[in-house]
ZAMARGU-4260 file (C-alpha; in steps of 0.2 Angstrom, whole numbers, plus 5000, padded with zeros to 4 digits):
<rodrens>
0) 5676/5617/5014 | 5685/5613/5030 | 5675/5611/5046 | 5680/5623/5061 | 5680/5616/5078
5) 5672/5626/5092 | 5679/5625/5109 | 5666/5620/5122 | 5669/5629/5139 | 5673/5617/5153
10) 5659/5615/5167 | 5663/5624/5183 | 5670/5613/5197 | 5657/5610/5211 | 5660/5621/5226
15) 5669/5612/5240 | 5658/5604/5252 | 5663/5607/5270 | 5671/5592/5278 | 5661/5583/5291
20) 5665/5586/5309 | 5680/5577/5314 | 5677/5561/5325 | 5680/5565/5343 | 5675/5583/5342
25) 5661/5587/5354 | 5647/5598/5348 | 5644/5614/5358 | 5630/5611/5371 | 5621/5626/5364
30) 5618/5617/5348 | 5608/5604/5358 | 5596/5618/5364 | 5601/5615/5382 | 5604/5633/5385
35) 5586/5636/5382 | 5579/5622/5393 | 5592/5625/5407 | 5581/5636/5418 | 5567/5623/5417
40) 5579/5609/5421 | 5586/5618/5436 | 5568/5622/5443 | 5562/5605/5439 | 5577/5597/5448
45) 5576/5608/5463 | 5557/5607/5466 | 5553/5590/5460 | 5567/5578/5458 | 5577/5582/5473
50) 5561/5582/5485 | 5557/5565/5477 | 5574/5558/5481 | 5575/5566/5498 | 5558/5559/5502
55) 5564/5541/5499 | 5579/5544/5510 | 5567/5550/5524 | 5556/5535/5522 | 5571/5524/5526
60) 5575/5533/5542 | 5566/5537/5559 | 5568/5556/5559 | 5557/5567/5568 | 5550/5584/5563
65) 5566/5593/5569 | 5577/5582/5558 | 5587/5576/5573 | 5588/5560/5583 | 5584/5549/5568
70) 5593/5533/5562 | 5593/5522/5547 | 5579/5509/5549 | 5578/5502/5531 | 5561/5496/5526
75) 5554/5495/5544 | 5543/5511/5541 | 5535/5502/5526 | 5532/5486/5536 | 5524/5496/5550
80) 5513/5505/5537 | 5507/5489/5529 | 5502/5483/5546 | 5494/5499/5552 | 5475/5498/5552
85) 5474/5517/5551 | 5483/5517/5534 | 5471/5504/5527 | 5455/5513/5534 | 5461/5530/5527
90) 5465/5522/5511 | 5448/5514/5510 | 5440/5531/5514 | 5450/5539/5500 | 5445/5525/5487
95) 5427/5526/5493 | 5426/5545/5490 | 5434/5542/5473 | 5421/5530/5468 | 5406/5540/5474
100) 5413/5557/5467 | 5420/5551/5450 | 5404/5544/5442 | 5393/5559/5445 | 5407/5571/5441
105) 5410/5563/5424 | 5391/5561/5420 | 5385/5578/5426 | 5400/5586/5417 | 5394/5578/5400
110) 5376/5582/5403 | 5379/5600/5407 | 5390/5602/5392 | 5377/5595/5381 | 5364/5607/5388
115) 5375/5622/5386 | 5380/5617/5369 | 5362/5614/5362 | 5352/5628/5372 | 5351/5643/5361
120) 5345/5656/5373 | 5356/5664/5387 | 5370/5652/5383 | 5382/5662/5392 | 5372/5661/5408
125) 5372/5642/5408 | 5391/5642/5405 | 5394/5654/5419 | 5383/5646/5432 | 5390/5629/5429
130) 5409/5634/5429 | 5409/5648/5442 | 5410/5637/5457 | 5426/5629/5451 | 5436/5646/5453
135) 5431/5647/5471 | 5445/5642/5484 | 5443/5627/5494 | 5442/5636/5510 | 5428/5647/5504
140) 5418/5631/5498 | 5422/5622/5514 | 5416/5636/5525 | 5401/5639/5514 | 5394/5622/5516
145) 5400/5620/5534 | 5391/5636/5540 | 5377/5639/5528 | 5372/5623/5519 | 5374/5609/5532
150) 5370/5616/5549 | 5356/5607/5558 | 5339/5616/5559 | 5344/5632/5551 | 5355/5626/5537
155) 5349/5628/5519 | 5349/5609/5516 | 5337/5606/5531 | 5326/5621/5526 | 5325/5614/5508
160) 5319/5597/5515 | 5306/5606/5527 | 5298/5614/5511 | 5293/5597/5506 | 5287/5593/5523
165) 5302/5582/5528 | 5310/5584/5545 | 5323/5570/5545 | 5335/5578/5557 | 5350/5573/5547
170) 5368/5576/5554 | 5375/5580/5538 | 5393/5581/5544 | 5391/5573/5561 | 5383/5556/5557
175) 5394/5543/5549 | 5381/5537/5538 | 5379/5554/5529 | 5396/5563/5532 | 5405/5556/5517
180) 5390/5558/5505 | 5389/5576/5511 | 5407/5579/5506 | 5404/5571/5489 | 5389/5582/5486
185) 5400/5597/5490 | 5414/5591/5479 | 5402/5588/5464 | 5395/5606/5466 | 5412/5613/5467
190) 5422/5604/5454 | 5410/5599/5440 | 5414/5614/5431 | 5431/5608/5425 | 5424/5592/5417
195) 5410/5603/5410 | 5423/5614/5401 | 5433/5600/5394 | 5417/5592/5387 | 5411/5608/5380
200) 5427/5611/5371 | 5426/5594/5364 | 5408/5596/5358 | 5413/5612/5349 | 5426/5603/5339
205) 5414/5590/5332 | 5411/5595/5313 | 5393/5601/5311 | 5391/5593/5294 | 5390/5576/5303
210) 5375/5581/5312 | 5367/5588/5296 | 5370/5573/5286 | 5363/5562/5299 | 5348/5573/5300
215) 5345/5572/5282 | 5346/5553/5283 | 5332/5553/5296 | 5342/5551/5312 | 5334/5559/5327
220) 5342/5568/5342 | 5344/5551/5352 | 5352/5542/5337 | 5364/5557/5333 | 5369/5557/5352
225) 5372/5539/5352 | 5381/5536/5335 | 5390/5553/5333 | 5392/5563/5349 | 5397/5549/5361
230) 5409/5540/5350 | 5418/5556/5346 | 5419/5560/5364 | 5427/5544/5369 | 5445/5551/5370
235) 5439/5566/5380 | 5429/5554/5392 | 5445/5544/5395 | 5455/5560/5399 | 5441/5567/5410
240) 5440/5550/5419 | 5458/5548/5423 | 5460/5566/5428 | 5445/5565/5440 | 5451/5549/5448
245) 5468/5556/5451 | 5460/5572/5458 | 5448/5562/5469 | 5462/5551/5476 | 5471/5567/5482
250) 5457/5574/5491 | 5461/5583/5507 | 5456/5602/5508 | 5437/5600/5509 | 5437/5585/5521
255) 5450/5594/5533 | 5439/5610/5533 | 5422/5602/5535 | 5424/5587/5546 | 5443/5586/5551
260) 5442/5567/5546 | 5427/5563/5558 | 5416/5558/5564 | 5427/5544/5571 | 5439/5545/5557
265) 5425/5539/5545 | 5430/5552/5532 | 5449/5554/5535 | 5458/5552/5518 | 5476/5545/5517
270) 5483/5562/5514 | 5476/5568/5531 | 5484/5553/5539 | 5501/5557/5531 | 5499/5575/5538
275) 5494/5569/5555 | 5508/5556/5556 | 5521/5569/5551 | 5516/5586/5558 | 5505/5580/5573
280) 5514/5564/5577 | 5531/5571/5572 | 5536/5555/5563 | 5542/5562/5547 | 5551/5546/5541
285) 5535/5535/5544 | 5524/5549/5535 | 5536/5548/5520 | 5534/5529/5519 | 5515/5530/5520
290) 5515/5544/5506 | 5526/5534/5495 | 5514/5519/5497 | 5500/5530/5491 | 5511/5537/5477
295) 5513/5519/5471 | 5495/5517/5470 | 5493/5533/5460 | 5507/5527/5448 | 5498/5511/5446
300) 5482/5520/5441 | 5491/5530/5428 | 5499/5515/5421 | 5483/5506/5419 | 5475/5521/5410
305) 5491/5522/5399 | 5489/5503/5394 | 5470/5505/5391 | 5473/5520/5380 | 5486/5511/5370
310) 5475/5496/5367 | 5461/5508/5361 | 5472/5517/5350 | 5478/5500/5342 | 5460/5494/5340
315) 5455/5510/5332 | 5469/5510/5320
</rodrens>
């Protein structure tokens, strides 16, 4: 008996793989996604990068507000700014306002968020009442406190003190001892709602089972707050703190409306001095130099926060 051979069909040849892009051939710019971000890049360049570069150019010149009659002066504007006592006094007022306002805004934002998160009755009312002032324009807030809260004798603040038998005759906005504090109180009432909202969102993201497990282990409210809530809010606190510092450093509106920088320039922030130098003193070049010195301070604060955030991330990892 002879064996028959069976022919095995040959395996199909693999499909040809497209050859790689020849060297030296550029990819179309649409393949990079540039066509989608081109409108943003255009707006970003026109309204941020170009003004930034042009501002540096102005800070090296002695141009006036009309843009004529100026000449290149190099770093003379910066040298004059570092020797100007008004720059340092305005910068101190800005830093002092930042110190006075940042601490209560962060602490009160956390306290209000804890109350709104844990109170179970008319919860919507607490959230509305603490966040509502934040949506008011700065002009409305400034005029409200200027004409309703702080006027002597008939203002709400004096009337409130009179209910307790006190008649201190405080010049809320006209006395150097109280003007900055009055502006800080106004700012806290007005802007605490933003920090409150950030903390409330962070509280709602904490898993509830952590509190339930701690309660089963016998942990009381204080221990749950100290060992669960506050540690898990650490990153949120860092974000709130740096945002609040940057916002306080850029204070201008409420001070300009309520005191105009007075009395005796005791509340004038650095941004108001930039405004006065450029649009009242007509020295655009000098005002640009002062503004870039202040810009360097803001960048320094942001870099310090970035460094601390990286260190905390490395320690936690």
